[in-house]
C-alpha positions in Angstrom: -130.9 -2.6 23.2 -133.6 -0.6 22.0 -135.8 0.8 24.3 -139.4 0.5 25.4 -141.7 3.8 24.4 -143.3 5.1 27.3 -146.4 7.2 27.9 -146.9 8.7 30.9 -151.4 9.4 31.7 -151.7 11.1 34.7 -153.1 15.0 35.7 -150.1 15.1 38.5 -147.2 17.3 37.4 -145.3 15.6 40.2 -146.0 12.3 39.4 -144.9 13.0 35.8 -141.8 14.5 36.8 -141.0 11.5 39.1 -141.7 8.9 37.2 -139.9 10.0 34.1 -136.8 10.6 36.4 -136.9 7.3 37.6 -137.6 5.5 34.6 -134.4 7.3 33.1 -132.3 6.0 35.7 -133.3 2.5 34.2 -131.6 2.7 30.8 -134.8 0.4 29.6 -137.3 2.9 28.8 -137.8 6.6 27.1 -140.8 8.4 27.7 -142.1 10.1 24.3 -145.0 12.0 25.7 -147.0 12.9 28.6 -150.6 13.5 29.1 -153.1 15.5 31.4 -156.5 13.9 30.0 -158.2 11.3 28.3 -158.6 12.7 25.2 -155.4 14.1 25.0 -154.0 10.5 26.0 -155.9 8.4 22.9 -154.6 10.8 20.4 -150.8 10.3 21.4 -150.8 6.6 21.6 -152.9 6.7 18.5 -149.9 8.9 16.8 -146.8 7.2 18.5 -147.8 3.6 19.0 -146.1 3.4 22.7 -145.2 -0.3 24.0 -146.2 0.9 27.9 -149.2 3.4 28.8 -148.7 4.5 32.5 -152.0 5.6 33.1 -153.8 7.3 36.4 -156.1 4.7 37.6 -158.8 7.8 38.0 -158.8 8.0 34.2 -159.5 4.4 34.5 -163.0 5.3 36.1 -164.3 7.6 33.4 -166.9 6.0 31.1 -164.7 7.5 27.9 -161.9 4.8 29.3 -163.6 2.1 26.9 -162.5 3.6 23.9 -159.0 3.6 25.5 -159.2 0.0 26.4 -160.0 -1.0 22.3 -157.2 1.3 21.6 -154.2 -0.7 23.8 -155.6 -3.1 22.3 -155.8 -2.3 18.7 -152.3 -1.4 18.8 -150.9 -3.8 21.3 -149.8 -0.9 24.1 -149.6 -2.3 27.4 -151.2 -0.7 30.0 -149.7 -0.7 33.5 -151.9 1.6 36.3 -150.5 4.7 38.4 -151.9 4.6 41.8 -152.0 7.5 44.5 -151.0 6.4 48.3 -154.5 5.7 49.4 -155.9 2.5 49.1 -158.1 1.0 46.0 -159.7 -2.0 45.0 -158.2 -2.7 41.8 -161.2 -5.5 40.9 -163.2 -1.7 40.3 -160.6 -0.9 37.4 -161.7 -2.0 34.0 -158.2 -3.3 33.4 -157.2 -3.2 29.8 -154.6 -5.9 29.7 -154.5 -7.4 33.1 -153.7 -4.3 35.5 -150.5 -4.2 36.9 -149.6 -1.3 39.2 -147.4 0.9 39.8 -146.4 4.5 42.2 -144.5 7.6 41.7 -142.3 6.6 44.5 -141.2 3.4 43.2 -137.4 2.4 43.3 -135.7 2.4 39.3 -135.6 -1.5 40.5 -139.1 -1.9 41.3 -140.7 -0.1 38.7 -138.3 -1.8 36.0 -139.8 -5.1 37.6 -142.8 -4.4 37.0 -142.7 -2.9 33.8 -140.5 -5.8 32.5 -142.4 -8.6 33.7 -144.5 -10.7 30.9 -147.5 -8.8 30.1 -150.7 -10.8 30.3 -152.0 -12.3 27.0 -154.8 -9.7 25.4 -157.2 -10.7 23.0 -156.3 -9.4 19.5 -157.9 -6.9 17.3 -156.7 -6.7 14.1 -156.6 -3.0 12.6 -157.8 -2.7 8.9 -155.2 -1.2 6.8 -157.6 1.5 4.6 -156.4 0.9 1.1 -155.2 -2.5 2.1 -158.0 -4.7 3.0 -158.2 -8.5 2.6 -160.3 -9.8 -0.2 -162.8 -11.1 1.9 -163.8 -7.8 3.4 -163.9 -6.1 -0.3 -167.6 -7.9 -0.9 -170.0 -9.2 0.9 -173.3 -11.6 0.5 -175.6 -10.3 1.5 -178.9 -8.4 0.8 -178.0 -5.3 -0.8 -181.9 -3.6 -0.4 -181.8 -4.0 3.7 -180.4 -1.2 6.3 -178.5 -1.7 9.6 -179.3 -0.5 12.7 -177.0 -1.0 16.4 -177.6 0.1 19.2 -175.1 -0.2 22.2 -174.0 1.7 25.8 -171.9 0.2 28.7 -169.5 -2.3 27.0 -170.8 -1.2 22.9 -167.5 -0.3 22.4 -165.7 -3.4 22.6 -168.5 -5.1 21.0 -169.0 -2.6 17.8 -165.6 -3.3 16.9 -165.7 -7.2 17.0 -168.8 -7.0 15.1 -167.6 -4.3 12.4 -164.6 -6.5 11.6 -167.1 -8.6 9.7 -168.5 -5.7 8.0 -166.5 -5.4 3.8 -166.5 -2.3 2.1 -169.8 -2.9 0.5 -171.7 -3.3 3.4 -175.5 -2.3 3.6 -176.5 1.4 5.0 -175.4 1.3 8.5 -176.5 3.8 11.6 -175.0 3.1 15.4 -176.2 4.7 18.8 -173.0 4.6 21.3 -173.5 5.9 24.1 -170.0 7.7 25.4 -169.2 10.9 26.2 -169.4 14.0 24.2 -165.4 14.6 24.1 -164.9 11.0 22.4 -167.2 11.7 19.1 -164.5 12.3 16.5 -162.0 9.7 18.7 -164.7 7.0 18.6 -165.5 7.3 14.8 -161.8 6.9 14.2 -161.1 4.1 15.9 -164.6 2.0 14.8 -163.4 3.2 10.9 -159.5 1.7 11.7 -161.5 -1.7 12.5 -163.7 -1.5 9.4 -163.7 -2.0 5.4 -166.5 0.2 5.1 -166.1 3.9 5.8 -167.4 5.1 9.5 -167.9 9.0 9.8 -170.2 11.0 12.4 -173.5 11.4 12.0 -174.7 14.6 10.9 -178.2 16.2 9.1 -178.3 15.4 5.1 -175.4 12.6 5.7 -176.7 10.4 2.9 -177.1 6.8 3.9 -175.5 4.6 1.6 -174.1 1.2 0.7 -170.3 1.0 2.4 -171.2 4.2 5.1 -171.7 3.3 8.6 -172.9 6.9 10.6 -172.2 6.8 14.3 -174.0 8.7 16.5 -171.8 8.4 19.7 -170.6 11.5 21.8 -173.1 13.8 19.7 -175.2 16.2 20.9 -178.4 15.4 19.3 -180.4 12.3 18.5 -179.7 10.6 14.9 -182.8 9.7 13.5 -183.7 8.8 9.4 -185.3 11.1 6.8 -186.9 9.0 4.2 -188.3 11.5 2.0 -185.9 10.0 -1.3 -182.9 8.9 -0.6 -182.7 7.5 2.7 -180.9 10.5 5.0 -179.4 11.0 8.8 -181.0 14.1 10.5 -179.2 15.0 14.2 -182.0 16.1 16.0 -181.4 18.7 19.2 -184.4 18.0 21.2 -184.5 16.5 25.0 -182.8 13.5 26.2 -185.0 10.6 25.6 -184.7 7.4 27.7 -182.4 8.9 29.7 -180.0 9.8 26.6 -179.2 11.9 23.9 -178.2 10.1 21.3 -180.8 7.7 22.2 -180.9 4.4 20.3 -184.8 4.3 20.9 -185.1 7.6 18.7 -182.7 6.0 16.0 -185.0 2.9 15.9 -188.6 4.4 16.2 -187.6 6.6 13.0 -186.9 3.5 10.8 -190.3 2.0 11.7 -191.5 3.0 8.3 -188.9 1.0 6.8 -190.5 -1.7 8.0 -189.3 -5.0 6.7 -185.9 -3.3 5.2 -184.5 -3.3 8.9 -182.7 -5.2 10.4 -181.6 -4.2 13.7 -179.4 -5.4 17.0 -179.8 -4.0 21.0 -175.8 -4.9 22.5 -174.7 -4.7 25.8 -175.6 -2.1 27.9 -177.2 -0.5 30.9 -181.3 0.7 31.4 -183.8 0.2 28.5 -182.7 2.4 26.2 -183.6 0.6 22.6 -185.9 -2.2 23.6 -189.1 0.0 22.7 -188.1 1.3 19.8 -186.4 -2.6 18.9 -190.2 -3.9 19.7 -192.1 -1.3 17.7 -189.4 -2.2 14.6 -190.3 -5.6 15.2 -194.1 -5.1 15.0 -193.6 -3.2 11.6 -192.0 -6.2 9.9 -188.1 -5.5 10.9 -185.4 -8.6 11.6 -184.6 -8.0 15.4 -181.6 -9.3 17.6 -180.6 -8.8 21.0 -176.7 -9.7 22.4 -176.9 -12.8 24.8 -176.5 -12.5 28.9 -173.1 -14.6 28.4 -171.5 -12.1 26.1 -172.8 -9.1 27.3 -170.7 -7.1 29.8 -174.3 -5.5 31.2 -177.0 -7.6 30.1 -179.3 -4.6 30.8 -181.2 -3.2 27.5 -180.8 -6.4 25.7 -182.3 -8.0 28.6 -185.9 -5.4 28.8 -185.7 -6.2 24.9 -186.2 -9.8 25.0 -188.0 -9.9 27.9 -191.0 -7.6 26.4 -190.6 -9.1 23.0 -188.5 -7.2 20.8 -186.0 -9.7 20.2 -186.2 -12.5 17.6 -183.1 -14.0 18.4 -180.8 -13.8 20.8 -177.3 -14.0 19.6 -173.5 -14.0 21.4 -171.3 -11.1 20.2 -169.0 -13.5 17.8 -172.1 -14.8 16.0 -173.7 -11.0 15.5 -171.9 -9.3 12.9 -172.1 -12.4 10.8 -176.3 -12.9 11.4 -176.6 -8.6 10.7 -175.2 -9.4 6.8 
């Protein structure tokens, strides 16, 4: 019988040791890695593609856990939460695939029962294999003189993976600001690159905005702006926070105002109002502007404010935005 491959992710060495020993007693599981933080956990799951991850419920309360959820879905890893002896409310957790719970003092029989039960059905999230892209992704029927700008916050990582699946190999130059923790900038870029036919790279000063390239400002310590002297390029400005954020969506959108009707911009799910003012300025300059609708938003904050101030030409569901942007 093939053993299920398990990663244990918890800062508690005691819990790690107990779980590994108990899982070994069942004869059904092989612990392939143990990690103590989210960054290392992401790397191991991405590298080893385990069947199951047992992850400390405290990790699910961190903002960066959005990246983890998207990765679990992409590589079809089932997540099971490891809880302590204190009482928690499971409804407060960002449950990736149903959210089963275990604790380190469970018997081998109890662990086997939980981990062997059928996992709830998760949303499919196909990965685009670089170099093996479907023909449909190789070219798009879009206007090649356009520039696409996207801003997102809470719930945005899943939204971006959904949207970017529509982007072909030769998509228009695209820039994205996603609010996330600074430790997850490279992780987020790798995740989105795996889900997209086009190239997804971290924004840096001097990087050319060109067809087939998606420049990402997520977790970087600076604002992403566009410079349009000659070739269109990225610039990362390490100035103070704007709208409470660095990078700020308002800064990206504002820098593109001189490009006017060459811009197509979308403001996605997120808390607060970052991006709303910048989107209004873009619309006033002749850009085409979209906002994610309430029904498909995890948090209908930023797109709500943008719609209320007249910045949004059309509200669209998440499933519509990727296609319409192109």
